[in-house]
N, C-alpha and C positions, 0 to 999 in steps of 0.2 A: 556436799563435800565427801570425798572418798579417800581412804587411807589404808595402807597395809600395816598391820600391827603384829608384833611377835609376842605371843603369850603361850609358850610351850610349842605350839605349831603356828603357822602363819594364817592370818585371817584377813579377809577383805571387809573393812568396816565402812559403814555409811551413816551419815547423820540422820537422825529421825527428823522428819519434817516439822518445822516450827518448834524446834527444841535444840537444846545444847547437848542432848544425849546421843550416844552412838550405839549402833546395833550391828551384830555380825551378819553380813550379807553372804559370805561364803567362807568355808574352811578348806584350806588347801590340804591335799594329801600329805601324809608324813614324809613321802619320798621327795616332795618339792623342796628345792633349795633356793633361797633368796628370790621369791617371786617379785616381780616388778611391774608396777602399773605403767602401761605404755601411753594410752590415750583414752579419751572419752569421745563418744559421738557428739555431733553438734547439738543434738536435742537432749543430751545428758541421760539417755536411756540405756546406752550400751557402754560397757567398759571393756577395754582390751588390755590384757596383761601377758607377760611372759614368765614362765617358770623354768627351772633347770633341774634335770634329773641326771644323776651321775652316770647312769648307764646309757641313756638315750640322747642326752644333750638338751638344747633349748626347745621350747615349744610355745606356740602362740595360742591363746585362748580368748574367748569373749564370754561375757556374762550379761544376760538381760537383767537389768536392775529392777525390773518390775516383777518378773517371774522367777528370778534367780537361776535361770537355766544357763548352764555352762556348756560351751561348745568348743571343741578342739579344732584348730585351723591349721591346715598345712602339715607337712611332715616335720619330724624333729630335725634340728640343724645344730651344728657346732658353732655357728656364728651368732653373734649377739644382735638381737633385734633392737634397733634404735627408735624407729617410729612406725606408726601404722596409720593409714588413711582409712577412715570409716565413711562409707556412703551415707550421706544424710537422708537419702530416700528410703533405703532398706535397713539401715542400721548395721550393715554387715561390712567387715573390712574388705577393701579392694586391693590393697597392696601393702608391702612392708619394706623398710630400709634395713639392710643388714651391714654390719661392720665386719668386713673381711679384708683380705689383703688388697682387694679391689673393692672399694666401697660401692655397693650396688643397690639397686632397687629391684624388687620382684613384685609381680602382680599375680593375683589368684586367677584361676580358670576352673572350669568344670565344677561350678557351684562351690567354689572355694575349697575343693577337695585336695588340690595340690597347687604348687606354685611353679611359675616359669620365670626365666630371666627376663627382665624388662629393660633396664638401663644399667650400664656400667660406666664408672668414671674413675679417673685417677684420684688419688687421695686429695681431699679438699673438703670444704664446708658446703655440704649439699643439703638444701632445704627440700622438704618433701614435695613432690609434684602435686599441684592442685588439679582437680579434674573439672572439665567444663560442664556446664549445665546439660549440654546435649550429649555428654559422655563420649565425645568423639576425639578428644585430645587432652594432653597433659601439659602443664607448665612447670618447668623445673628451674629453680634458682640455684646456681652453682658458683661458688667462689673458689678459685684455684689458689695455689701456693703463693702466687704473686699478688693476691688480693684483688684480682680482676674479676668482677662479678658479671655473669651473663644470665639472662632469662632465656631458656630454650623451649621452643614449642614443638611438641611431638604429636603426631597423629598415628592412630593405629586403625587398621581396617580388618578385613577378613583374615582369619588365622593369626591375628595379632602381629601383623607385619608393621614394624615401627619405622617411621620416617621422620627425620629432622626437617621441619618446615621453615624454621627461621630462628633468629637470635636477636635479643635486645641487650645492649650493654649499658646498664644504668651508670657505670663509671663515667659515661660521656655527659651525663646531666650537668647542666650549668656551664658547660664549656662552649665557647664561641667557635663556630666553624670558620676557620680562617678563609676557607674557600668560598664562603657566601659573599656575594657582592650585589650592589644595587644596579639595576638595569632600567632602562627606559625604552619605550617603543611607541609608535603612533597608534592611537585608538580611533574611535569614531569621530568624524569631523576634525581630524588631525589633533585631537586631544592627546597630550602626553601622559602615558600611563607609567606609573612607577611600580616596580616590583623588585623582589629579591630572588636571586638565582643561586641555588646550591647544586653544584654538579655531583654526580655519583662519586663516592669514595671507594675504598676497598670493598668489593663484594664478598660478604662473609660466606654465604651458603648458596642461596638460590637467587642470583641476580635477576631482577625483573626487567632490566634493560628497557627502560622507558622513562617517561616524565610524568609526574603528577602535578597538575596545575591546581593549586590550593586557592580557592576564593573564600577568604575569611571575613566574617563580620567582626565588628569591633572598632573599626576606624583607627587602627594603630599603624605604626610605621612597618612596611613590609619587611624591611631588614630585621626589625625586632621580632616579628612573628617567625622569621626563619630560624631564630636561635632557640628552638625548642626540641623536645625529645623526638617528636614525630619526624621532623626534618632530618635530624641526626640519624635516627634509626633507618629511615628510607635511604639516605645517602650511603650508609654502610651496607645496605642491601643491594646497592648497585642501581638505584633509581634517582634521577635528578628531580629537584623540586623547584617549581616557580610559584612564588607566593604573591597573591594580590590581596588587597585589603579594601573592604567596602564598609560604609557606615552601618551601624547596627541601630535598630529601633528608629525608624525614620520619622521625620517631622510629619505633621498632618498633611502638608503639601506633598511631600514625597510619598506618603502613604496613599494619597489619592492617585498619584502617578502609578504606584504599584498596583492598586486595585484595577486600574484601567489597562494595565499591561505595559505602560511606557517604561516604568522603572525596571522591570525584569528584562525588557528588551535592551535597555542601556547596559545593564550588567552583563547580559549575554554577549553584547558587542565587545566588551572588555575581555571576556573569557576567550572569544574567538580570536581577538587580536593577540592575546597571549599565546594561543596555540600556533598562530601564524609565525610569531617570533621564534618559538621553539623549533619549528620546522625550518625556517629560514636560517637559523644559526646552526643547523645540523645536529641538534641535540637528540632528535627523535624523528621517526617517520610517523605519518598520520595514524597508522595502526598501533602505535606505541604510546599514544597520549591518553592519559586518564585525567579525570577532574573530580575534585572534591569540593562541595559547597557547604559552608557553615553559616547559619544565620542568613543575612542578606545574600551571601554568596550562593546559597542553595538555589535561589530563584534564577540567578544568572547562569549557573551551571546547567540546570534543567533546560532552560530556554536555549542555551547554546547547543546542547546535545540534540535537541529536537530539530534545530535548524541545520546542524552540521553532523549528521550521524556518520559521515564518512571520515571524520577527523577524530571524534571522541570515542575511544574503544569502550570505556566504562566510566560511569559516573557514580559518585557516592554522595548521598544527601544526608546531612546531619542537622538536626535541630533548627528548623525554620524559625522565623521571628517569634519571640515570646509575647508579642502584642499585648500592650497594657490594657486592662479592662476599661480604662478611662476613654480609650479610643471609641468604644461602643457608645458611650454617653455623648461624645462630642461629634459623632458622625451619624446622626439619625437618618440621613438621606441614603446611606448605603444599605445594601441588602443585609437584613439581620441574619438571614440564613447563612450567608457567606461569612459573617462575622461571629457565628455561634462558637461558643467554647473558647473565647479568647483568654479567659482567665486560667485555662488549663495549659498543660505543657504538651498537649497532643499537637505539636507544631506541624508535624508532617500532614496532619489532617487539613490544616489551613492551607498549607502549601499545595496539596492536591486539589482542593476546591478552587483555589485561586488560579492555578496555572496548568494543571495537568489534565483535567477531565476532557476538555475540548481539543487537546493537542496530542494526546498520547496515541490515538488511533493511527495517524500518519507515520508514526515512528516504526521503521522496518528493520530494526537492529536490536539484538539482545544486549543492550548496553545499560539497561536501567536497573539500579539497585537502590532501594529505599531503606533507610537505616536511621535509627534514632531512638531517643528515650520515649517510653510510653507511647509506642506507635499505635496508630489507629487500627491496625489489623486486629487488635484485641477487642475492638468495638465494632461488631458487624454492622450495626445500624448506620454508623458514620462512614464505613468504607465500602458499602455495597455498590455505590455509584462508581467508585474507582474500579472495583472488581469487574463490573459490567464493561467499563471502558477498556480494561486490559483484555477481557475476553474477546473483544472485537479487533484487537491489534495482534501483532506478531511479537510483542515485547515479552520477555521473560523478566519478571520482577522478583528478585530475591529479597525476601523479607526477614529481617532480624530485629530483635529488640535487645538493646544493651541492658544488662542487669541493673538493679537498683544499687544505690551506693553501698548498702550493707552486703549485697550479694557480690559486688565487685571486690570488696575487701576480703570476703570470705574465700573467693575462688582465685584471686589473682593479686591480692595486695595492692589494688589500685588500678592504674591505667593499663595494666597488661591485658585486661579484658578487651580494651579497645584495639590493641595491636593485633589480637587474635582475629577480630572481625576485619580489620584492615587487610590482614593476610588473606583471609577468606575472599575478600573483594578482589584483591589483585590476582590471586590464583585462579579464581573463577574465570577471569577475563584474559589474563596474560598467558598462563600456562595451561588453561583448560584442564586443570588437575581436579580429580574427584576428591573433594575435601571430606 
């Protein structure tokens, strides 16, 4: 624990380890007026504080709590420093929030030697932007005077050029989109396919002008699946969403069909029929159709994109089947190598082994993105076969790993991390924008 105490002059106190006693970590100069602790680094090794000098104004400092080294950051300013973001990797501050007539954020440059303007907002409740793990973008939570909250995604490149990439409005959460309606269309063998269609709403910033076909596992009502944050967010970004639903965790019979390719072919036919409906209804052109597969849906989306690369511009695969370990015990006749690691959540590994290795080579379009938790790319022994298959094809596979639960909370307060990757996916294929 750290506290600032006044005993003649101001001191920075810290608690002695495994004790209730306090010791002086740093004594402020006598010219300091009302020093204030701003923030601590995530690892607790660096403290950031502001002090005020009557002649020069406010200044930001850091103190290494191990060595007690104090470093001045940035120039003096007359504005009050509200918050400071400390890089968890370096322990050094990356930016500060200042309370001025236009509440603003500033970021450091030139080895933290000075500051540059980063973002400016009208007066409101602005939460400090969180930085992505790749250090390529910031997420800002901003609540304006009308209490309407937005999460805004910014990217900066060379020379710190700032671009607004998109927005999410959490105020929409829990609201039913009145525009969402149930639709049906013929599938394979004249089977009736039920889906939910949500047309694009007001395009907030960068309209994607396309349709995302969502093939979801979970065997829920498609209309119910459409009432979620992702659909609302995409609709407000200018993209329509068609939601399909497939059963998750198949029966042994269905698993057998999946292992032999019949199941994924059936799901692929549903995805293709959905794309044909989108085109026939005039919602999108073939080069404006994307597909996202979750759980069972991942197999169908992959299969459909391989069969119809002229239709699906981009595919996103998330979390293949979680396959219960009991399946291994109950299916001794199946290839143990193919069923290896079923108790793990490296689901994309299983997806690749089951469907991708023999079919990726004929794919002649840069439409493949693999994405999911605990991806096999971090396990070279398991992914070497896929790497070899990709090397023989013309496919560009963009590989990302979602952070763990704790990392998600740390950097984006939850699902916002996913929206960032979704934007990366869409921009990579829709706008061809360098992210």
